[in-house]
PAKEDO-698423 format. One record per residue (C-alpha): residue in three letters; residue number from 1; x, y, z. Coordinates in Angstrom, 1 decimal. Layout:
! PAKEDO-698423
+------+------+--------+--------+--------+
: resn : resi :   east :  north :     up :
+------+------+--------+--------+--------+
:  ala :  NUM :      X :      Y :      Z :
...
+------+------+--------+--------+--------+
! end
This chain:
! PAKEDO-698423
+------+------+--------+--------+--------+
: resn : resi :   east :  north :     up :
+------+------+--------+--------+--------+
:  met :    1 :  217.0 :  214.9 :  115.5 :
:  ala :    2 :  214.2 :  212.5 :  115.1 :
:  glu :    3 :  212.6 :  210.3 :  118.1 :
:  thr :    4 :  213.3 :  206.3 :  118.2 :
:  pro :    5 :  210.1 :  204.5 :  118.0 :
:  ser :    6 :  211.7 :  203.3 :  120.8 :
:  gln :    7 :  211.8 :  207.3 :  122.4 :
:  trp :    8 :  208.1 :  208.0 :  120.4 :
:  lys :    9 :  206.8 :  204.9 :  123.2 :
:  ala :   10 :  208.0 :  206.4 :  125.9 :
:  arg :   11 :  206.6 :  209.8 :  126.2 :
:  ser :   12 :  203.5 :  208.2 :  124.6 :
:  arg :   13 :  203.4 :  205.9 :  127.5 :
:  arg :   14 :  204.4 :  209.1 :  129.9 :
:  leu :   15 :  201.7 :  211.1 :  128.5 :
:  thr :   16 :  199.3 :  208.6 :  129.2 :
:  asn :   17 :  200.1 :  207.9 :  132.5 :
:  trp :   18 :  200.4 :  211.9 :  133.7 :
:  val :   19 :  196.8 :  212.0 :  132.3 :
:  ala :   20 :  195.2 :  208.8 :  133.7 :
:  gly :   21 :  196.8 :  210.2 :  136.8 :
:  leu :   22 :  194.8 :  213.6 :  136.7 :
:  ala :   23 :  191.8 :  212.0 :  135.8 :
:  ile :   24 :  191.7 :  208.9 :  138.5 :
:  leu :   25 :  192.0 :  212.3 :  140.6 :
:  leu :   26 :  189.1 :  214.1 :  139.0 :
:  ala :   27 :  187.5 :  210.9 :  139.8 :
:  leu :   28 :  187.4 :  210.5 :  143.7 :
:  trp :   29 :  187.4 :  214.2 :  143.8 :
:  trp :   30 :  184.5 :  214.3 :  141.9 :
:  ile :   31 :  182.9 :  211.2 :  144.4 :
:  gly :   32 :  183.2 :  213.1 :  147.5 :
:  gly :   33 :  182.0 :  215.7 :  146.3 :
:  tyr :   34 :  178.8 :  213.7 :  145.0 :
:  leu :   35 :  179.2 :  211.9 :  148.3 :
:  leu :   36 :  178.7 :  215.5 :  150.9 :
:  tyr :   37 :  175.7 :  216.3 :  148.2 :
:  ile :   38 :  174.1 :  213.1 :  149.5 :
:  asn :   39 :  174.0 :  212.9 :  152.5 :
:  pro :   40 :  172.0 :  215.8 :  154.1 :
:  asp :   41 :  174.6 :  216.7 :  156.7 :
:  thr :   42 :  176.9 :  217.3 :  154.0 :
:  thr :   43 :  174.8 :  218.3 :  151.6 :
:  asn :   44 :  175.4 :  222.4 :  152.0 :
:  phe :   45 :  179.1 :  221.8 :  151.8 :
:  ala :   46 :  179.0 :  220.0 :  147.9 :
:  asp :   47 :  180.0 :  223.4 :  146.3 :
:  phe :   48 :  184.1 :  221.5 :  147.2 :
:  gly :   49 :  182.8 :  220.0 :  144.1 :
:  pro :   50 :  184.1 :  219.7 :  140.6 :
:  gly :   51 :  181.6 :  221.1 :  139.0 :
:  pro :   52 :  180.8 :  224.2 :  140.7 :
:  thr :   53 :  184.1 :  225.2 :  140.9 :
:  phe :   54 :  185.1 :  225.2 :  137.7 :
:  ser :   55 :  181.5 :  226.6 :  136.6 :
:  ala :   56 :  183.2 :  229.5 :  139.7 :
:  phe :   57 :  186.5 :  230.2 :  137.1 :
:  pro :   58 :  185.4 :  232.7 :  135.2 :
:  glu :   59 :  183.6 :  235.0 :  137.3 :
:  leu :   60 :  187.1 :  235.0 :  139.1 :
:  trp :   61 :  188.5 :  236.0 :  136.4 :
:  ser :   62 :  186.9 :  238.2 :  134.9 :
:  asp :   63 :  186.2 :  239.8 :  138.1 :
:  gly :   64 :  189.8 :  239.9 :  138.3 :
:  thr :   65 :  189.9 :  237.6 :  141.7 :
:  ile :   66 :  192.1 :  235.1 :  140.6 :
:  pro :   67 :  195.2 :  238.0 :  138.7 :
:  asp :   68 :  195.4 :  240.5 :  140.8 :
:  ala :   69 :  196.1 :  237.6 :  143.2 :
:  ile :   70 :  198.6 :  235.3 :  141.1 :
:  lys :   71 :  200.4 :  239.2 :  140.9 :
:  ser :   72 :  200.5 :  239.7 :  144.3 :
:  ser :   73 :  201.5 :  236.6 :  145.1 :
:  gly :   74 :  203.8 :  236.0 :  142.3 :
:  leu :   75 :  206.0 :  239.3 :  143.6 :
:  arg :   76 :  206.2 :  238.6 :  146.7 :
:  leu :   77 :  207.8 :  235.9 :  145.5 :
:  gly :   78 :  209.8 :  236.6 :  142.7 :
:  ile :   79 :  211.4 :  239.4 :  145.3 :
:  ala :   80 :  211.5 :  236.3 :  147.9 :
:  leu :   81 :  213.0 :  234.0 :  146.1 :
:  ser :   82 :  215.9 :  236.5 :  144.6 :
:  ile :   83 :  217.3 :  237.3 :  147.3 :
:  ala :   84 :  217.0 :  233.8 :  148.6 :
:  ile :   85 :  219.4 :  233.5 :  145.0 :
:  val :   86 :  221.7 :  236.6 :  145.9 :
:  val :   87 :  222.0 :  235.0 :  149.5 :
:  gly :   88 :  222.4 :  231.1 :  149.1 :
:  ile :   89 :  225.0 :  230.6 :  146.3 :
:  pro :   90 :  227.6 :  232.6 :  148.2 :
:  leu :   91 :  226.7 :  232.1 :  151.3 :
:  gly :   92 :  226.6 :  228.2 :  150.1 :
:  ile :   93 :  230.1 :  228.1 :  147.8 :
:  leu :   94 :  231.2 :  229.7 :  151.8 :
:  leu :   95 :  230.2 :  225.9 :  153.1 :
:  gly :   96 :  232.0 :  224.7 :  150.3 :
:  arg :   97 :  235.4 :  226.1 :  149.9 :
:  val :   98 :  235.9 :  227.3 :  152.9 :
:  lys :   99 :  237.1 :  225.0 :  155.5 :
:  val :  100 :  236.7 :  227.6 :  158.9 :
:  phe :  101 :  233.4 :  229.2 :  158.4 :
:  arg :  102 :  232.2 :  225.0 :  157.2 :
:  glu :  103 :  232.9 :  224.6 :  160.9 :
:  leu :  104 :  232.0 :  227.9 :  162.9 :
:  ser :  105 :  228.7 :  228.1 :  161.0 :
:  asn :  106 :  227.3 :  225.3 :  160.5 :
:  ser :  107 :  225.6 :  224.6 :  163.7 :
:  pro :  108 :  223.7 :  228.2 :  163.6 :
:  phe :  109 :  222.6 :  227.3 :  160.8 :
:  gln :  110 :  220.9 :  223.9 :  161.3 :
:  leu :  111 :  219.4 :  225.0 :  163.7 :
:  leu :  112 :  218.0 :  228.0 :  162.1 :
:  arg :  113 :  216.7 :  226.4 :  159.2 :
:  met :  114 :  215.1 :  224.2 :  161.5 :
:  val :  115 :  212.6 :  226.4 :  162.9 :
:  ser :  116 :  209.5 :  226.8 :  160.9 :
:  pro :  117 :  209.5 :  230.2 :  158.5 :
:  leu :  118 :  206.4 :  230.2 :  160.0 :
:  ser :  119 :  207.8 :  231.1 :  163.5 :
:  trp :  120 :  209.4 :  233.7 :  162.7 :
:  glu :  121 :  205.5 :  235.8 :  162.3 :
:  pro :  122 :  206.0 :  237.8 :  165.3 :
:  ile :  123 :  209.2 :  239.0 :  164.4 :
:  ala :  124 :  208.4 :  240.1 :  161.2 :
:  val :  125 :  205.3 :  241.9 :  161.9 :
:  ile :  126 :  207.5 :  244.0 :  164.6 :
:  val :  127 :  210.5 :  244.1 :  162.8 :
:  phe :  128 :  209.0 :  245.0 :  158.8 :
:  ile :  129 :  207.2 :  248.1 :  158.3 :
:  ser :  130 :  204.8 :  246.9 :  155.6 :
:  trp :  131 :  203.0 :  243.5 :  155.9 :
:  asp :  132 :  203.7 :  242.7 :  152.1 :
:  gly :  133 :  207.8 :  242.8 :  153.5 :
:  ala :  134 :  207.4 :  240.9 :  156.9 :
:  ile :  135 :  206.1 :  238.4 :  154.3 :
:  ile :  136 :  209.3 :  238.4 :  152.2 :
:  phe :  137 :  211.0 :  238.0 :  154.9 :
:  leu :  138 :  209.0 :  234.1 :  155.6 :
:  leu :  139 :  209.7 :  233.4 :  152.6 :
:  ala :  140 :  213.2 :  234.4 :  151.8 :
:  ile :  141 :  214.2 :  232.2 :  155.1 :
:  ala :  142 :  212.0 :  229.4 :  154.4 :
:  ser :  143 :  214.2 :  229.4 :  150.8 :
:  val :  144 :  217.3 :  230.6 :  152.0 :
:  trp :  145 :  218.7 :  227.5 :  153.2 :
:  pro :  146 :  217.4 :  225.0 :  150.0 :
:  val :  147 :  219.8 :  227.1 :  147.8 :
:  ala :  148 :  223.2 :  227.2 :  150.8 :
:  phe :  149 :  222.6 :  223.6 :  151.2 :
:  ser :  150 :  223.1 :  223.1 :  147.9 :
:  thr :  151 :  224.6 :  223.9 :  146.6 :
:  ala :  152 :  227.5 :  223.6 :  149.3 :
:  ala :  153 :  226.7 :  219.9 :  148.7 :
:  gly :  154 :  227.4 :  220.3 :  145.5 :
:  leu :  155 :  230.6 :  221.7 :  146.1 :
:  ala :  156 :  232.3 :  219.0 :  148.5 :
:  lys :  157 :  232.0 :  216.7 :  145.1 :
:  val :  158 :  234.3 :  219.0 :  142.9 :
:  asp :  159 :  237.2 :  216.8 :  142.6 :
:  pro :  160 :  240.0 :  219.3 :  144.1 :
:  ala :  161 :  242.3 :  218.5 :  141.4 :
:  trp :  162 :  240.9 :  220.9 :  138.8 :
:  phe :  163 :  241.0 :  223.6 :  142.0 :
:  lys :  164 :  244.6 :  222.3 :  141.0 :
:  val :  165 :  244.9 :  222.9 :  137.7 :
:  ala :  166 :  243.7 :  226.5 :  137.6 :
:  lys :  167 :  246.3 :  227.7 :  139.6 :
:  asn :  168 :  249.0 :  226.3 :  137.9 :
:  leu :  169 :  247.3 :  227.3 :  134.7 :
:  gly :  170 :  246.7 :  230.8 :  136.2 :
:  ala :  171 :  243.3 :  231.3 :  136.9 :
:  asn :  172 :  242.3 :  233.9 :  139.3 :
:  arg :  173 :  239.6 :  233.5 :  141.7 :
:  trp :  174 :  237.1 :  234.9 :  139.2 :
:  his :  175 :  237.6 :  232.9 :  136.3 :
:  thr :  176 :  237.8 :  230.2 :  139.6 :
:  leu :  177 :  235.0 :  230.6 :  140.4 :
:  thr :  178 :  233.1 :  231.3 :  136.9 :
:  gln :  179 :  234.8 :  228.8 :  134.9 :
:  ile :  180 :  235.5 :  226.1 :  136.9 :
:  ile :  181 :  232.8 :  226.3 :  140.0 :
:  leu :  182 :  229.0 :  227.5 :  138.9 :
:  pro :  183 :  229.2 :  225.3 :  136.0 :
:  ala :  184 :  230.3 :  222.2 :  138.2 :
:  ile :  185 :  227.4 :  222.3 :  140.4 :
:  ser :  186 :  224.6 :  224.1 :  137.9 :
:  phe :  187 :  222.7 :  221.2 :  139.1 :
:  asp :  188 :  223.2 :  221.1 :  142.4 :
:  ile :  189 :  222.4 :  225.5 :  142.6 :
:  leu :  190 :  218.7 :  224.5 :  139.8 :
:  thr :  191 :  217.3 :  221.8 :  142.6 :
:  gly :  192 :  218.3 :  223.6 :  145.8 :
:  ile :  193 :  216.3 :  226.4 :  143.3 :
:  arg :  194 :  214.0 :  224.1 :  143.0 :
:  ala :  195 :  213.6 :  222.9 :  145.8 :
:  ala :  196 :  213.6 :  226.4 :  147.2 :
:  val :  197 :  210.5 :  227.5 :  145.2 :
:  gly :  198 :  208.9 :  224.3 :  147.0 :
:  val :  199 :  209.1 :  225.2 :  150.2 :
:  ala :  200 :  208.5 :  229.4 :  149.5 :
:  trp :  201 :  205.5 :  228.8 :  147.3 :
:  ile :  202 :  203.8 :  225.7 :  150.2 :
:  val :  203 :  205.0 :  229.0 :  152.7 :
:  leu :  204 :  203.3 :  231.4 :  150.9 :
:  val :  205 :  199.9 :  231.0 :  151.2 :
:  pro :  206 :  199.5 :  230.8 :  155.4 :
:  ala :  207 :  202.1 :  233.2 :  155.1 :
:  glu :  208 :  199.1 :  235.6 :  153.1 :
:  phe :  209 :  196.4 :  234.9 :  155.8 :
:  leu :  210 :  198.0 :  238.0 :  157.9 :
:  gly :  211 :  197.0 :  241.1 :  157.4 :
:  val :  212 :  197.4 :  241.3 :  153.5 :
:  thr :  213 :  194.3 :  242.4 :  151.7 :
:  ser :  214 :  195.6 :  240.9 :  147.7 :
:  gly :  215 :  197.2 :  237.3 :  147.2 :
:  leu :  216 :  196.5 :  233.4 :  147.0 :
:  gly :  217 :  196.5 :  233.1 :  150.9 :
:  tyr :  218 :  193.8 :  235.8 :  150.6 :
:  ser :  219 :  191.0 :  234.8 :  148.3 :
:  ile :  220 :  191.4 :  231.5 :  150.0 :
:  ala :  221 :  190.5 :  233.3 :  153.4 :
:  asp :  222 :  188.2 :  236.0 :  151.9 :
:  ala :  223 :  185.8 :  232.9 :  150.0 :
:  arg :  224 :  186.3 :  230.9 :  153.2 :
:  glu :  225 :  185.1 :  234.0 :  155.5 :
:  thr :  226 :  182.2 :  234.3 :  152.6 :
:  leu :  227 :  181.3 :  230.7 :  152.9 :
:  ser :  228 :  182.0 :  230.9 :  149.1 :
:  tyr :  229 :  183.6 :  227.5 :  149.4 :
:  asp :  230 :  183.5 :  227.0 :  145.2 :
:  his :  231 :  185.3 :  229.9 :  145.3 :
:  leu :  232 :  187.6 :  228.5 :  148.1 :
:  thr :  233 :  188.5 :  225.6 :  146.2 :
:  ala :  234 :  188.5 :  227.2 :  142.6 :
:  met :  235 :  191.4 :  229.3 :  144.5 :
:  val :  236 :  193.5 :  226.1 :  145.7 :
:  leu :  237 :  193.7 :  224.5 :  142.9 :
:  val :  238 :  194.7 :  227.6 :  141.0 :
:  ile :  239 :  198.1 :  227.0 :  144.1 :
:  gly :  240 :  198.1 :  223.8 :  142.8 :
:  ile :  241 :  197.9 :  224.9 :  139.2 :
:  ile :  242 :  200.8 :  227.8 :  139.7 :
:  gly :  243 :  202.9 :  225.6 :  142.0 :
:  tyr :  244 :  203.0 :  222.1 :  139.9 :
:  ile :  245 :  204.0 :  224.6 :  136.6 :
:  leu :  246 :  206.2 :  226.4 :  138.8 :
:  asp :  247 :  208.7 :  223.1 :  139.4 :
:  ser :  248 :  208.3 :  221.6 :  136.7 :
:  ser :  249 :  209.8 :  225.6 :  134.9 :
:  cys :  250 :  212.4 :  224.2 :  137.2 :
:  ala :  251 :  212.6 :  220.9 :  136.1 :
:  leu :  252 :  213.0 :  222.1 :  132.3 :
:  ala :  253 :  215.9 :  224.5 :  133.7 :
:  ile :  254 :  217.9 :  221.8 :  135.2 :
:  lys :  255 :  217.9 :  219.4 :  131.6 :
:  lys :  256 :  218.0 :  222.3 :  129.8 :
:  phe :  257 :  221.1 :  223.9 :  131.7 :
:  ser :  258 :  222.7 :  222.1 :  133.7 :
:  tyr :  259 :  226.0 :  220.7 :  134.0 :
:  his :  260 :  224.5 :  217.6 :  133.8 :
:  arg :  261 :  221.8 :  217.1 :  132.0 :
:  gly :  262 :  222.3 :  213.1 :  130.4 :
:  his :  263 :  221.9 :  212.0 :  134.0 :
:  asp :  264 :  218.3 :  213.8 :  134.9 :
:  ser :  265 :  215.9 :  212.5 :  136.6 :
:  glu :  266 :  212.3 :  212.6 :  134.9 :
:  tyr :  267 :  211.7 :  213.9 :  138.5 :
+------+------+--------+--------+--------+
! end
């Protein structure tokens, strides 16, 4: 279906503003780098500027630093999010459908949710044999709550009459789950997953400051120890770009697969 002139103008405006926003950020970054360079007290930190940073990318890519870091961090993130989704969605459905379970679990779940994921680090290091296992646990414990509570909130908004109609029509629990509950709360589930991805991505880098020798967090720590400021800033930029891609992918999934896709916002 062809776009109308108003739709085309709106899309062009969004694209223009997107590019302009990045241009403003780049300009501020360049100004900051230049101020570091011209100040004798901070000139050693001039490699934080955009010029040295962008120049470092070919080296970091060719020697495998960026691909290997993305692979290691992506594997940990993927496993942790899979655990959070597999645990969080059923947990959220129980919270939304079973009143006794919701009342019993509300206080402990809220207490656990408010504990910083990195606070579990000493326990995770003791319990898990490998550093990878400890990091995956930290990411999973951080991301399970957005999925669970978003799922529960979505289920609370479903019209109870739907369940009565389904029961009268002879639907069993499996039919109710797959034909009513999941389609009705798809927007909330995907929104919770999007929030979980953001939380896990933020926790990932400091979690990888632990004893691992791979990943994006390790690459930043290594660049810091070797005073390779251009490499450090390049890895920070890689983290930002990948995080933006992940969040945008989740937003597209919400728009494409959600039952409420017609009411999605631009964010």
